[in-house]
N, C-alpha and C positions, 0 to 999 in steps of 0.2 A: 496363854489362853487355854490351850489344850494339853492334857497330859502333864500337868504340873509335877514336878519332882522326878521327872524322867530325863534321861540323857538324850538330847535331840540336836539336830543340826539348826543353825539360825535360819530364820525365814520370817515371813509375814504375809500380809494381805496385799493385794494389787489394789492401789488407790485409784479412783476415777480421776484420770487426767486428760488433758487434751489428746487427740489422736497422736499416737506415737508408733513408729515402726519397730521400737524396741521396748515396749511396755514392760515385758517380763524382765528384761535385763536391767531396766531402770529401777524397777521394784526391788529386785535383788540387791543391786548396789546401795540403794537407800536403806534397806533393812540391815544388811551387814554392817554398814558404817554405824547406824543407830544402835544396833544391839552389841556389837563386839569391836567397833572402832577400826575395822579394816577397809581399805580402799582396794576394790577388786580390778584386776586387769582383764585380760581376755577370758571368756567364759565359754563352756561347751554344754549343750543340752545333754542330760544323762538319762532321766527317766521321768515318768509320771505315773501317779497311782491316786486312788480315791480312798478315803476312809471316813468313818463316822466319828465326829467329835463328841466330847463329853456332853455338850449342849444338845445333842441329837441332830445337829446339822451335818450334812455331807460336805467334805472338803476335797478339793482336787489339789494335790501335792504335785508340783513340778520341780524337779531336782536339776540343778546345774553344777558342773564341776569347774573350779578355777585353781590353777596352779600358780596364778600370778597375783600377787597382792602386796600392799605396803601397809605399814603400821604395825602396832603391837596389840595382839588380841586381848582384850579385858572385858569384863561384864560391865558395859556402860549403861545398859538399861536394867537397872536392879529389879524392876518390876516384871521383867520378861526373862532374864538371864541371871541365874545364881553365880555361875562362874564360867569362865572360858577355859577349855581344856584342849590340849593337843594330844591325841591318842593314836597309837598305832592300830591298824585294823584288828590285829591279834589281841589287843588288850580289851577290845569291846566285849568278848566273851566273858571277861572276869567282872564286868559292870553289871550288877544285879538290876539296876534302873534303866537298862538299855532295851527299848521295846523292839519287837521284831521288824517294824517298818524302818526304824533307823539303821538296824544291822543290814537290811536289804539295800537301802541306798549306799551304805559304805561299800557293800560287797559289788555294787554296780560300778562304783568308782574304781575298786580294785580291778575288775574285770576289764574296764576301759583301758587300763594299762598306763605305763609312764609315757611321758612325752616331753 
């Protein structure tokens, strides 16, 4: 929907659902499964930021980190994902289509550290 043709992290919108103590986590699990076919395990809040979308609407981006997942990453939702890539953080600088906000989120994950 926004920034077509750029390298980005999978994600999406928060659907209006019944009251839930884990609304963000449920939305993330759903979007990851729909877009790239992975089932996430434990997740950790990483960062949040706002940006202006191509439509002129403001977006609140909330980023989580999950090192636990099952499945094979593939581009399941071809209208949203061209291809699923596994890249090392050092490889991002070589990607011309990687916007600064994606690099910022990856850097936040690197700084969070291994566990």
